[in-house]
C-alpha positions as CSV (number, residue, x, y, z in Angstrom):
1,M,-1.2,-1.8,1.8
2,H,0.4,-4.6,3.7
3,A,2.0,-5.9,0.5
4,W,3.3,-2.5,-0.4
5,Y,4.8,-2.0,3.0
6,F,6.3,-5.5,2.9
7,G,8.0,-4.5,-0.4
8,H,9.3,-1.3,1.1
9,D,10.6,-3.0,4.2
10,F,12.1,-5.9,2.2
11,T,13.9,-3.4,-0.1
12,F,15.3,-1.4,2.8
13,A,16.2,-4.3,5.1
14,V,17.3,-7.1,2.7
15,I,18.3,-5.6,-0.6
16,C,20.1,-2.6,0.9
17,F,21.5,-4.5,3.9
18,Y,25.1,-4.3,2.7
19,Q,24.8,-0.6,2.0
20,W,23.5,0.2,5.5
21,F,26.0,-1.8,7.4
22,Y,29.2,-1.6,5.3
23,V,29.0,1.4,2.9
24,V,26.9,4.0,4.8
25,D,27.9,2.6,8.2
26,W,25.8,5.1,10.2
27,W,24.0,3.9,13.3
28,L,20.6,5.4,12.3
29,F,20.4,3.3,9.1
30,K,21.5,0.2,11.0
31,V,18.7,0.7,13.5
32,L,16.2,1.4,10.7
33,C,17.3,-1.7,8.8
34,I,16.7,-3.9,11.9
35,G,13.4,-2.2,12.5
36,C,12.3,-3.0,8.9
37,M,13.3,-6.6,9.4
38,A,10.9,-6.7,12.4
39,F,8.2,-5.0,10.4
40,M,8.5,-7.6,7.6
41,V,7.5,-10.2,10.1
42,I,4.6,-8.0,11.3
43,E,3.5,-7.5,7.7
44,I,3.5,-11.2,6.9
45,F,1.4,-11.9,10.0
46,S,-0.9,-9.0,9.0
47,L,-1.3,-10.4,5.5
48,Y,-2.1,-13.8,6.9
49,Q,-4.7,-12.4,9.3
50,C,-6.2,-10.3,6.6
51,V,-6.8,-13.2,4.3
52,K,-7.9,-15.5,7.1
53,N,-10.3,-13.2,9.0
54,E,-11.1,-10.1,7.0
55,R,-11.6,-11.4,3.5
56,Q,-15.2,-10.0,3.3
57,E,-14.3,-6.5,4.6
58,V,-11.0,-6.2,2.6
59,F,-11.8,-7.8,-0.7
60,G,-15.5,-7.1,-0.8
61,R,-18.5,-9.3,-1.5
62,F,-18.1,-11.5,-4.6
63,N,-20.3,-9.2,-6.8
64,E,-18.1,-6.2,-5.8
65,I,-14.8,-7.7,-7.0
66,G,-13.5,-6.1,-10.1
67,H,-15.4,-2.8,-9.5
68,Y,-14.2,0.6,-8.4
69,Q,-14.0,1.0,-4.6
70,P,-14.2,4.5,-2.9
71,G,-10.8,6.0,-2.4
72,M,-9.1,3.9,-5.0
73,K,-8.2,6.7,-7.4
74,F,-6.9,9.0,-4.6
75,L,-4.7,6.2,-3.2
76,A,-3.3,5.4,-6.7
77,V,-2.4,9.0,-7.4
78,F,-0.9,9.5,-3.9
79,T,1.1,6.3,-4.3
80,L,2.5,7.6,-7.6
81,L,3.5,10.9,-6.1
82,G,5.2,9.2,-3.1
83,T,7.0,6.8,-5.4
84,C,8.3,9.7,-7.6
85,F,9.5,11.6,-4.5
86,T,11.2,8.5,-3.1
87,F,13.2,7.7,-6.2
88,A,13.8,11.2,-7.5
89,P,17.4,12.2,-8.1
90,R,19.6,14.1,-5.6
91,G,18.3,17.5,-4.7
92,I,14.6,16.5,-5.3
93,G,14.2,13.1,-3.7
94,F,14.8,12.4,-0.1
95,F,16.8,9.2,-0.2
96,A,19.1,10.1,-3.1
97,T,19.8,13.4,-1.4
98,V,20.5,12.1,2.1
99,V,22.1,8.7,1.3
100,D,24.9,9.2,-1.2
101,P,25.3,5.4,-2.1
102,L,21.7,5.4,-3.3
103,N,22.6,8.0,-6.0
104,N,23.4,5.3,-8.5
105,P,21.8,3.9,-11.7
106,M,20.4,0.7,-10.0
107,F,18.4,2.8,-7.5
108,F,16.9,4.7,-10.4
109,V,16.1,1.5,-12.4
110,V,14.2,0.2,-9.3
111,G,12.5,3.5,-9.1
112,A,11.4,3.5,-12.7
113,L,9.9,0.0,-12.3
114,C,8.0,1.2,-9.2
115,V,6.7,4.3,-11.1
116,V,5.5,2.0,-13.9
117,C,3.6,-0.1,-11.4
118,S,2.1,3.0,-9.8
119,I,1.0,4.3,-13.2
120,R,-0.6,0.9,-13.9
121,A,-2.5,1.2,-10.6
122,I,-3.9,4.6,-11.7
123,Y,-4.9,3.2,-15.1
124,L,-6.7,0.3,-13.4
125,A,-8.4,2.6,-10.9
126,W,-9.9,4.7,-13.7
127,K,-10.7,1.7,-15.9
128,L,-12.7,-0.3,-13.4
129,P,-16.5,0.1,-13.7
130,A,-18.5,1.5,-10.8
131,L,-20.6,-0.8,-8.7
132,P,-24.1,-1.3,-10.1
133,E,-26.7,0.7,-8.3
134,A,-28.6,-2.3,-7.1
135,T,-25.4,-3.8,-5.6
136,T,-24.6,-0.5,-3.8
137,Q,-28.0,-0.3,-2.3
138,Q,-27.9,-4.0,-1.3
139,S,-24.5,-3.6,0.3
140,A,-25.8,-0.5,2.2
141,S,-28.8,-2.4,3.5
142,L,-26.7,-5.3,4.6
143,D,-24.3,-3.0,6.5
144,A,-27.0,-0.8,8.0
145,P,-28.1,-1.6,11.6
146,K,-31.3,-3.5,12.0
147,P,-34.2,-1.5,13.5
148,D,-35.3,-2.3,17.0
149,A,-38.6,-4.3,16.9
150,T,-39.9,-2.5,20.1
151,A,-39.2,0.9,18.6
152,V,-41.2,0.1,15.5
153,A,-44.1,-1.3,17.5
154,T,-44.5,1.8,19.6
155,E,-44.8,4.2,16.7
């Protein structure tokens, strides 16, 4: 998700900078643009920390890589719906309705590329095989709390 948010913030703050400050010229979008610049720094730091300290939790154990993870299908579908709503034409989508300069062909081309990427994520989510049962049980036993030795001895 950090990479997705970084892409969102980069699009809003860097690619659309000229529009917010010189075409739209409304204080709210200027503040949001500056905020997205700050969040880009936060996302880069978060990505670094994620790879450095949370590899196991985020990317899974080596034998789990390339397998379906819980919630993956829901997230892929939800991302597609959000992308369609974001880049939909005036009257349907939020941004093209509220921000007139975004109602242009380049905005819709970027939207089409994002929709294609979201559809690919759905395809991959359904294509990935489930974790083998032995791996699932092994992961559960590794994550389960260890029994207290004194409690076992008293029973």
